[in-house]
C-alpha positions as CSV (number, residue, x, y, z in Angstrom):
1,M,-22.4,-25.7,11.9
2,M,-22.5,-22.5,9.9
3,E,-23.0,-20.3,13.0
4,N,-20.0,-21.9,14.7
5,C,-17.8,-21.2,11.7
6,A,-18.9,-17.6,11.6
7,D,-18.5,-17.2,15.4
8,A,-14.9,-18.7,15.2
9,E,-14.0,-16.3,12.4
10,R,-15.5,-13.3,14.2
11,E,-13.6,-14.4,17.4
12,S,-10.3,-14.6,15.5
13,M,-10.9,-11.2,13.9
14,I,-11.5,-9.7,17.4
15,T,-8.4,-11.2,19.1
16,K,-6.1,-10.7,16.1
17,P,-4.0,-7.5,16.5
18,L,-4.3,-4.8,13.9
19,L,-0.6,-4.6,13.1
20,N,0.5,-8.2,13.0
21,D,4.3,-8.3,12.7
22,D,4.8,-12.0,13.4
23,H,4.9,-12.8,9.7
24,D,3.7,-16.4,10.3
25,G,0.9,-16.2,7.7
26,F,1.0,-14.9,4.2
27,S,-0.8,-11.5,4.1
28,G,-0.7,-11.1,0.3
29,K,1.1,-7.7,0.7
30,G,4.6,-6.9,-0.3
31,G,6.9,-9.4,-1.9
32,F,7.5,-9.2,-5.7
33,R,4.4,-7.0,-6.2
34,T,6.3,-4.1,-4.6
35,M,9.5,-4.7,-6.4
36,P,8.9,-2.3,-9.3
37,F,8.2,0.5,-6.8
38,I,11.3,-0.1,-4.9
39,L,13.4,-0.3,-8.0
40,A,11.9,2.8,-9.5
41,N,12.5,4.7,-6.2
42,E,16.1,3.6,-5.9
43,S,16.8,4.3,-9.6
44,L,15.4,7.8,-9.4
45,A,17.3,8.5,-6.1
46,Q,20.5,7.5,-7.9
47,V,19.8,9.7,-10.9
48,A,19.2,12.6,-8.5
49,S,22.4,11.9,-6.6
50,Y,24.5,11.7,-9.8
51,G,22.9,14.8,-11.1
52,L,23.7,16.7,-7.9
53,Q,27.4,15.9,-7.8
54,P,28.6,18.1,-10.7
55,N,26.7,21.0,-9.5
56,M,27.9,20.5,-5.9
57,I,31.6,20.3,-6.9
58,L,31.2,23.6,-8.8
59,Y,29.5,25.1,-5.8
60,L,32.2,24.0,-3.4
61,T,35.0,25.2,-5.6
62,R,33.4,28.6,-6.6
63,E,31.5,29.7,-3.5
64,Y,33.6,28.1,-0.8
65,H,36.9,28.4,-2.7
66,L,37.9,24.8,-1.9
67,N,40.4,23.1,-4.1
68,M,39.2,20.1,-6.3
69,A,40.7,17.4,-4.0
70,T,39.0,18.7,-0.9
71,G,35.6,19.1,-2.7
72,S,35.9,15.6,-4.1
73,N,36.6,14.3,-0.6
74,I,33.6,16.1,0.8
75,L,31.4,14.7,-2.0
76,F,32.8,11.2,-1.4
77,L,32.0,11.3,2.3
78,W,28.5,12.7,1.6
79,S,27.9,9.9,-0.9
80,A,29.2,7.3,1.5
81,A,27.0,8.6,4.3
82,T,23.9,8.7,2.1
83,H,24.5,5.1,1.0
84,F,25.2,3.9,4.6
85,M,22.2,5.5,6.3
86,P,19.5,3.2,4.9
87,L,21.5,0.2,6.3
88,L,21.7,1.9,9.7
89,G,18.0,2.7,9.5
90,A,17.1,-0.9,8.6
91,I,19.1,-2.2,11.6
92,V,17.4,0.3,14.0
93,A,14.0,-0.6,12.5
94,D,14.4,-4.3,12.7
95,S,16.1,-4.3,16.1
96,F,14.4,-1.6,18.1
97,L,11.5,0.5,16.6
98,G,9.7,-1.5,14.0
99,R,9.1,-0.4,10.4
100,F,6.2,2.0,11.0
101,R,7.8,3.9,13.9
102,M,11.0,4.1,11.9
103,I,9.2,5.5,8.9
104,L,7.5,8.1,11.2
105,F,10.9,8.9,12.8
106,G,12.5,9.3,9.4
107,C,9.7,11.6,8.1
108,V,9.9,13.8,11.3
109,I,13.7,14.1,11.0
110,S,13.5,14.9,7.3
111,L,10.9,17.5,8.0
112,L,13.0,19.1,10.7
113,V,16.1,19.2,8.6
114,K,14.3,20.6,5.5
115,S,12.6,23.3,7.6
116,H,15.9,24.2,9.2
117,L,17.5,24.4,5.8
118,H,14.6,26.4,4.5
119,T,14.8,29.0,7.3
120,S,18.6,29.2,7.1
121,V,18.5,29.8,3.4
122,F,16.0,32.6,3.7
123,S,18.0,34.2,6.5
124,V,21.2,34.1,4.4
125,V,19.3,35.6,1.4
126,N,17.8,38.4,3.6
127,I,21.3,39.2,5.0
128,Y,22.7,39.3,1.5
129,F,20.0,41.6,0.2
130,D,20.2,43.9,3.3
131,Y,24.0,44.2,2.6
132,I,23.4,45.3,-1.0
């Protein structure tokens, strides 16, 4: 009797996929246990966004010589895009890729954008110092 139970458990462990996305059973992960992390992440992202806006409007008006209305419109569009992209990412993740592939895709895109910005900033700084 005990061997049959252990064999059945071993058999279910072997045939069960590693990443089970059917959500039929309760896995004990996620749910309300992860809520503090999600709230903290979103709160800190909002603080960073609101802290960036005054600096960005000053940068747009002083460095790019834009008037206040144009700079405000640019910041509004940037804010709208950054608030809309998680919704678009959730739709793509739920409909096409799955959550792990979408996280990987987002990390790769973020790395490429940051590396492009990093190299472009250094090239601008080098051109500036070569000019002086």
